[in-house]
C-alpha positions as CSV (number, residue, x, y, z in Angstrom):
1,M,-52.5,-15.5,-7.9
2,D,-55.9,-14.9,-8.5
3,V,-57.2,-12.0,-10.1
4,L,-58.4,-10.6,-7.0
5,Q,-55.3,-10.7,-5.1
6,I,-53.8,-8.6,-7.6
7,P,-55.0,-5.3,-6.5
8,I,-54.3,-6.1,-2.7
9,A,-50.5,-6.9,-3.8
10,A,-50.5,-3.8,-5.2
11,M,-51.9,-1.4,-2.7
12,P,-48.4,-0.7,-1.2
13,F,-47.4,0.8,-4.5
14,L,-51.0,2.7,-5.4
15,L,-50.7,4.3,-1.6
16,A,-47.2,5.6,-2.5
17,L,-48.4,6.8,-5.5
18,V,-51.2,8.8,-3.4
19,S,-48.4,10.2,-1.2
20,R,-46.5,11.6,-4.4
21,T,-43.4,10.9,-2.2
22,G,-40.4,9.8,-4.6
23,K,-38.4,8.2,-2.2
24,A,-41.2,5.9,-1.4
25,I,-42.6,4.9,-5.0
26,A,-39.6,2.7,-6.0
27,P,-39.4,0.6,-2.7
28,C,-43.4,0.1,-2.5
29,L,-43.4,-0.9,-6.2
30,L,-40.4,-3.4,-5.4
31,A,-42.5,-4.7,-2.4
32,S,-45.5,-5.3,-4.6
33,V,-43.4,-7.0,-7.1
34,V,-42.0,-9.2,-4.5
35,T,-45.6,-9.9,-3.0
36,M,-46.7,-10.8,-6.5
37,L,-43.8,-13.4,-7.2
38,L,-44.1,-15.0,-3.9
39,G,-47.9,-15.5,-4.2
40,G,-47.4,-19.0,-4.0
41,E,-45.8,-19.0,-0.4
42,P,-47.9,-17.0,1.5
43,H,-46.0,-16.3,4.5
44,R,-43.2,-14.8,2.8
45,A,-45.3,-12.7,0.5
46,V,-47.4,-11.3,3.7
47,V,-43.9,-9.9,5.0
48,A,-43.1,-8.2,1.6
49,W,-46.7,-6.6,1.4
50,C,-46.8,-5.6,5.5
51,V,-43.2,-3.7,4.5
52,G,-44.5,-2.0,1.6
53,M,-47.6,-0.9,3.4
54,L,-45.6,0.3,6.4
55,I,-43.4,2.5,4.0
56,A,-46.7,3.8,1.9
57,A,-48.4,4.8,4.9
58,V,-45.6,6.8,6.5
59,A,-45.0,8.3,3.3
60,L,-49.1,9.3,3.2
61,R,-49.0,10.2,6.6
62,E,-45.9,12.4,6.0
63,R,-47.8,13.9,3.1
64,L,-51.1,14.8,5.1
65,R,-48.9,16.3,7.9
66,A,-47.0,18.6,5.3
67,G,-50.4,19.8,4.1
């Protein structure tokens, strides 16, 4: 995994931290770690990354909606 791929793989976790939702941080961290571990198999890494981004996006949307 290249140095430029690490921030992209960590993006779900970083978005979950911004959302400040405790329920979303752990699954997004897990998705980011799995994405980094599967960096050699791009098809599987993309699935893990997309699941993490989906969880983080919903958490962030709910935080913005709540105000």
